[in-house]
C-alpha positions in Angstrom: 0.0 0.0 0.0 1.6 3.2 -1.2 1.0 6.4 0.8 0.3 9.5 -1.3 -0.1 13.1 -0.3 -3.9 13.0 -0.5 -3.9 10.1 2.0 -2.3 12.2 4.8 -5.5 13.9 6.1 -7.3 10.6 6.3 -4.3 9.0 8.1 -4.2 12.0 10.5 -7.9 11.7 11.2 -7.8 7.9 11.7 -4.9 7.8 14.1 -6.3 10.8 16.0 -9.6 8.9 16.6 -7.7 5.7 17.6 -5.7 7.8 20.2 -9.0 7.8 22.2 -8.2 11.3 23.5 -4.5 10.7 24.0 -1.5 9.8 21.8 -0.4 13.4 21.2 -1.0 16.0 18.5 -0.5 14.6 15.0 0.1 18.0 13.3 3.9 17.9 13.4 4.1 14.3 12.3 1.6 15.1 9.5 3.7 18.0 8.4 6.9 15.8 8.4 5.1 13.2 6.3 3.8 15.8 3.8 7.3 17.2 3.4 8.7 13.8 2.8 6.1 12.9 0.2 6.4 16.3 -1.5 10.1 15.6 -1.8 9.3 12.5 -3.9 9.8 9.8 -1.2 8.3 6.4 -1.9 6.4 5.7 1.3 5.0 2.1 1.2 3.3 0.1 4.0 3.7 -3.6 3.6 1.3 -6.2 4.8 2.9 -8.8 7.1 2.4 -11.5 4.5 4.3 -9.4 2.0 7.5 -9.5 4.1 9.7 -12.6 4.3 8.8 -14.6 7.5 12.4 -14.6 8.8 12.9 -10.8 8.2 13.3 -8.8 11.4 11.1 -5.8 12.3 11.9 -3.2 14.9 8.9 -1.5 16.7 9.6 2.2 17.1 7.8 5.2 18.5 8.1 8.3 20.7 7.7 8.1 24.5 7.2 11.0 26.9 5.3 14.2 27.0 3.9 14.6 23.5 3.1 18.3 23.9 6.8 18.8 24.4 7.5 17.1 21.1 5.7 20.0 19.4 7.9 22.5 21.2 11.2 20.7 21.2 11.2 19.4 17.6 13.1 16.3 16.5 16.5 16.9 14.9 16.2 13.9 12.6 18.7 11.6 14.2 16.7 10.2 17.1 14.9 7.3 15.5 18.0 6.3 13.5 20.1 6.4 16.7 17.6 4.2 18.6 17.3 1.6 15.8 21.1 1.5 15.4 21.6 1.0 19.1 19.2 -1.9 19.3 20.8 -3.4 16.2 24.2 -3.2 17.8 23.0 -4.6 21.1 21.2 -7.6 19.6 23.5 -8.2 16.6 20.4 -8.3 14.4 19.9 -6.2 11.3 16.4 -4.7 10.9 14.6 -5.3 7.6 11.6 -3.1 8.5 10.0 -1.0 11.3 6.5 -1.0 12.8 4.7 1.6 14.9 4.8 1.1 18.6 1.3 2.6 18.8 -1.2 3.4 16.1 -3.2 5.9 18.2 -2.0 9.5 17.8 1.4 10.8 17.0 3.1 7.4 16.8 0.7 6.2 14.1 2.4 8.6 11.7 6.0 8.9 12.8 7.4 5.7 11.3 6.0 6.9 7.9 7.2 10.4 8.4 10.8 9.5 9.2 13.2 8.2 6.6 15.1 5.4 8.2 15.8 3.6 4.9 13.5 0.8 6.0 10.0 -0.2 4.9 7.1 0.1 7.3 4.9 -2.9 8.0 1.1 -2.7 8.5 0.9 -3.6 12.2 1.5 -2.0 15.6 1.7 -3.1 19.3 -1.5 -1.5 20.6 -4.3 -1.0 18.1 -5.3 2.2 19.9 -3.7 4.7 22.3 -2.3 3.5 25.6 -0.3 5.3 28.2 2.2 2.7 29.4 4.8 0.3 28.0 3.5 -2.6 30.1 0.2 -2.4 28.0 1.8 -3.5 24.7 0.6 -6.5 22.7 4.0 -8.1 23.4 3.1 -8.2 27.1 -0.3 -9.7 26.4 1.5 -12.6 24.5 4.1 -13.1 27.2 7.0 -11.7 25.1 9.7 -9.5 26.7 9.9 -5.8 25.8 13.6 -5.7 26.5 16.2 -5.0 25.3 15.1 -1.6 24.4 16.9 1.6 23.2 16.1 5.2 24.0 17.5 8.1 22.0 16.8 11.7 23.0 17.2 15.0 21.0 20.4 15.9 22.8 22.3 12.8 21.7 22.1 10.6 24.7 21.3 6.9 24.0 20.3 4.5 26.7 19.9 0.7 26.3 18.0 -1.4 28.9 19.2 -4.9 28.4 16.8 -6.8 30.6 13.8 -6.3 32.8 10.0 -6.8 33.0 7.6 -4.4 31.2 7.0 -2.4 34.4 10.8 -2.1 34.8 11.1 -0.6 31.3 8.2 1.8 32.1 10.0 3.0 35.2 13.3 3.4 33.4 11.7 5.4 30.6 9.9 7.7 33.1 13.1 8.3 35.0 15.1 9.0 31.8 12.7 11.5 30.3 13.2 14.5 32.6 16.9 14.5 31.7 16.0 14.0 28.0 14.0 17.2 27.8 10.6 15.4 27.9 10.6 13.0 25.1 12.7 10.3 23.4 12.6 7.9 20.5 12.2 4.2 21.6 13.2 1.1 19.6 12.4 -2.4 20.9 14.3 -5.5 20.0 13.9 -6.8 16.4 11.2 -9.6 16.0 11.0 -11.9 13.0 7.8 -11.3 11.0 6.3 -14.7 11.7 6.5 -14.0 15.4 5.3 -10.4 15.1 2.2 -11.6 13.3 1.2 -13.5 16.4 1.8 -10.7 18.9 0.8 -7.5 17.2 -2.4 -5.8 15.9 -2.1 -6.6 12.2 -3.5 -4.3 9.6 -3.7 -1.3 11.9 -2.2 1.3 9.5 -4.6 0.4 6.7 -7.5 0.3 9.2 -6.6 3.8 10.4 -6.5 5.0 6.8 -9.9 3.5 6.0 -11.4 5.0 9.2 -10.1 8.4 8.4 -11.3 8.3 4.8 -14.8 7.3 5.8 -15.0 10.1 8.3 -13.7 12.7 5.9 -16.2 11.6 3.3 -19.0 12.5 5.7 -18.3 16.2 5.4 -19.3 18.7 8.2 -21.9 18.2 10.9 -22.9 14.6 10.0 -25.8 13.0 11.8 -25.3 10.3 14.4 -26.5 7.6 12.1 -24.1 8.2 9.2 -21.2 8.7 11.6 -21.9 5.4 13.4 -22.2 3.6 10.0 -19.0 5.1 8.7 -17.0 4.2 11.8 -18.6 0.9 12.7 -19.3 2.4 16.1 -22.1 4.2 17.9 -22.7 7.7 19.1 -23.0 7.9 22.8 -24.0 11.6 23.0 -24.4 14.7 20.9 -24.4 17.8 22.9 -22.5 20.5 24.9 -19.6 20.0 27.3 -20.9 21.4 30.6 -18.0 20.5 32.9 -14.4 19.5 32.7 -12.6 18.5 35.9 -8.9 17.5 36.2 -7.0 16.1 39.2 -3.8 14.3 40.0 -3.8 10.5 39.3 -3.0 7.7 41.8 0.6 7.4 42.8 2.5 4.1 42.2 5.8 3.0 43.6 6.3 6.5 45.1 5.9 8.2 41.8 3.2 10.6 40.6 0.6 9.0 38.3 -0.8 10.3 35.1 -3.4 13.1 35.6 -7.0 12.0 35.8 -10.2 13.9 34.9 -13.8 13.8 33.9 -15.8 15.4 31.1 -19.6 15.8 31.3 -21.7 16.2 28.2 -25.4 17.2 28.2 -27.1 15.4 25.3 -29.3 17.7 23.3 -31.8 15.1 22.2 -32.4 13.3 25.6 -31.1 15.6 28.2 -29.0 12.8 29.6 -25.7 13.5 31.2 -22.8 11.5 29.7 -19.7 11.5 31.9 -16.3 10.5 30.5 -13.6 9.4 32.9 -10.1 10.0 31.5 -6.5 9.4 32.3 -4.2 10.1 29.3 -7.1 8.6 27.2 -10.8 8.5 27.6 -11.5 5.4 29.7 -15.2 5.1 30.7 -18.5 6.5 29.7 -21.4 6.7 32.1 -24.9 7.8 31.1 -26.8 9.2 34.1 -24.5 7.2 36.3 -24.8 3.9 34.4 -21.7 2.5 32.8 -22.3 2.2 29.0 -18.9 2.0 27.4 -15.3 1.5 28.4 -11.7 0.8 27.4 -10.4 -1.1 25.5 -13.0 0.2 23.0 -12.0 3.6 21.6 -13.9 6.5 23.1 -13.5 9.7 21.1 -14.8 13.2 21.6 -15.3 14.9 18.2 -16.0 18.5 17.3 -19.7 18.7 16.4 -19.1 20.6 13.1 -15.8 19.4 11.8 -15.8 15.9 13.4 -12.2 16.5 14.4 -11.1 14.5 17.5 -10.6 16.6 20.6 -7.9 15.4 23.0 -8.4 15.1 26.8 -5.9 18.0 27.2 -7.9 20.2 24.8 -11.5 19.6 25.7 -13.2 22.6 27.4 -16.6 23.5 28.8 -18.9 25.0 26.2 -17.8 22.9 23.2 -20.4 21.3 21.0 -19.3 17.7 20.6 -20.1 14.2 19.5 -19.0 11.3 21.8 -18.2 8.2 19.7 -17.5 4.6 20.7 -15.4 2.6 18.1 -14.8 -1.1 18.6 -11.3 -2.2 19.5 -9.3 -4.5 17.3 -10.2 -8.2 17.8 -6.7 -8.9 19.3 -7.8 -7.3 22.6 -11.1 -9.1 23.0 -9.3 -12.3 23.8 -10.0 -13.1 27.5 -6.3 -13.7 28.1 -5.3 -10.3 26.8 -8.1 -7.8 27.6 -7.1 -7.3 31.3 -4.0 -5.3 30.1 -6.2 -2.6 28.7 -9.4 -3.1 30.6 -10.6 -0.6 33.3 -8.8 -2.4 36.1 -5.5 -1.9 34.4 -6.0 1.8 35.3 -7.1 1.1 38.9 -10.9 1.3 38.1 -12.8 -1.5 39.6 -15.3 -2.5 36.9 -15.6 -4.9 34.1 -15.1 -3.7 30.5 -18.2 -2.8 28.6 -17.6 -3.2 24.8 -19.7 -2.3 21.8 -22.4 -4.9 21.3 -22.4 -5.8 25.0 -19.2 -7.8 24.9 -17.0 -8.1 28.0 
């Protein structure tokens, strides 16, 4: 699948929705991708079955405070440095790269950066997630180390061993000295193994989702929007309250910020409350749980249908709240707990589209 300039708006829209309110602003990554395509680059996304089974793929992405990424722009060497470090450490040459996370900024960056390697149509989340212990590798019992971090100032750090939670702690400790963000590369995986422990087809799925949403035009009705996305509209109304607070602390470290968004539905008068951490996690209608992670919950501008992040949502906005079903990978009972409400310290079962749990 070749990516052309007209595809970029659809890709931006698709990955922004899959960020579920998190994942970072896609504008800089979109600009980088446009510049690369305008310069004549051949950007191709390969299906996993188009790549030799024994070829090695390196998952890559940005970790840290994504708003800082827009202020402290990449110099161009960060991804290449992280990939080179993990190749040296493992003694394995990468044949391709994959996105660490399709939701938000990371859904575009492997395409926007010229690493001299093709990109495969898969990622390790299928949506936006806040932590490295929530990757599909973890759900399949595979290690996430060794891993390499490269920051804009030139520092490169390799963590050779450790559990997923150990890598998460290392990254959070490294980021303040790195200026807020860093490029991350995980150990190369052969394609035949990656196919079993990743969300296959996620790039093409994001592109299809974005195209369908853009084809709706402005101010679509709930029915056409639900049909175009394969989801359902939970509310169409005005944001009447946004509350933010510190999140729970773990291992003596501050947690991600938490918050809630209340939307008054114009048609029914019902109050829909969204609970959020980095991403939107739960939706309660008049106090009753009606949707939750791992399904994607998105808040969209009522007129433009542009996703609104948890950082940017404000009282007075006219919005549509959309629920989009998660990739089938996460509906497996042995995997869902990594991204279900209890993974965020919320004591309830997941409520998925169609009543699935």
